[in-house]
Phi, psi and omega in degrees: 000147181261154176269148178286102181262322188287343179275342185304313180300319180293320179297320180295322177295329183278353185232073175292137181279107184255350181241162180298131183292130177266122183250131177238132177256121177251119187234161177150207181246215193298331180281344168278330172301305173111126180235021180284116186291138180270309188265149175284130175278119182307334182269002183296138182273354181245025178063017178088015181309137177090353174275160181294320177304317180297318181295315180299320182287321190258347176223061187297331181301319181270321191247355185301327181291349177287351183227145178280169177299331180276001178091009176272156174286131180294138177245123180267120178277347180272349177234115184252147179236134173238117181217108183059235182271357182262146172202153179161179177298146183303130179194167172299141176120010179255028175276199179303326174231169181289350179265007183226167172238158170237196180297344184300328184292309177294318179300308182297325179296312181293309183294321177298320179289331185274332185260145174281331181284156172293157186234137171238124175257124175252115178267124178233088186214144183217134182292150174069032183245142178263155169283325184300319185244299190294313180263014186305121181284156184305318186283357173285345179076187181290164177294153171306144185304317183296319179293318180298322180294317177297321181294318178296319180299320178294320178296318184291344175292329179262329182231085187305330181270006183294147176241182181301338177301327179295324175294315181298321180293326180278335181286119181077010183301323183273343167295313180295321178296323175301313180297320178295319180297315179296315181297317180296318178298311182294331178289333184241040186302316186298323180289317182285321182238088189301337179280350180298131187254007178081012183273008174111161177217165180221125171288109192257347181187159183229130178242141184227126175219104190195162174150344182303306187293321176297332179285001176278346184225130179296329177296319180287327177297317182297328182267355191298311184302314180293324176295322180290321177300315180293325177300311180298317179297320183288321179292325175297317181293315183296320185267004178055046179230082189304325182250026185307124174299137178227138178236132182247116171271114188291159184276076188266016180301141188101340177070205182285351177273359179296123183239355185287125186303318181298319179292318177293330177295320176297315179302312180298321178294322179293316175296318180303315179301315181295334183271359179303137180304321181298341183256006185305128179078002184228346179226137180224151173248148180246120176287124186247354186299329180286352178272350180293137179240138179293166184303321185288349175253018189225162178283340185217184185233018176276094183304320181290348173248031177055031179057026177060028185274120184291325178301316180302309181298321179295315181294324175300311179295321176299315179296321177293321181294318178297317180294322180294318180298320178296319180292333182279348182289000000 
């Protein structure tokens, strides 16, 4: 299916931005990038179950609006997405690849419908990253000495002359990259979002969906809740938004059948961070385990990527969007 490209210039002309732009930052690792398959594979033995095309065809009441009557993907001019080198009106195709979706589609649909102001979603996510090391926020401080030592030893196998400075450079590198990406986007709003009229913007919310890599180590699991609390506090401080609403979509891949202690520990830590008294009314967690679909109902078999199920990714984003709208009230 083709995307409506020729309508975008007309849509932009029809939508002057007259209210302060609402900016939402969606951050995390590969599941925030998104692996939900859009197109039906003709060779699929399950008729393409779990793809976005399948959902639009078989559940039109919920998903039909994502497609026009002529079969094109709907493009929203009131909700803009910036992800890496890609930017444009909200539509399917802003996942890890143009053939996939992530939580941004459901999130943007809900938030765009709820707000009168135009919306910009900035995705800052990279696969295979930990909160403990890669996204480590400044106020979490340096890594524990034993962990830093192990990390340095690993680096020295590849770079024999490396020093502890190499560990320090890697620690928090993707937190800093996230900050740079947001700052660069906001600095170049008119280029990235052509309808922006220069009347101002507000960083209105932060969304987090991450946890696979931290769940590989019990030490990282034990530190996860406190690191997540510090992450939220640090992004608020960096963006000068003391009460910034934050929504955490828990790492529920595997569904209710997930039995691995480390995985359950990450989920508990994510809910625990949202329940902190200091975050009351400003931070929420979204339970995602019920969104997991088995392999036979999905396009793929990567459980840690939600079996590539587009419905799952849409529901995660929808849940995040609903939670964000409640926090904004």
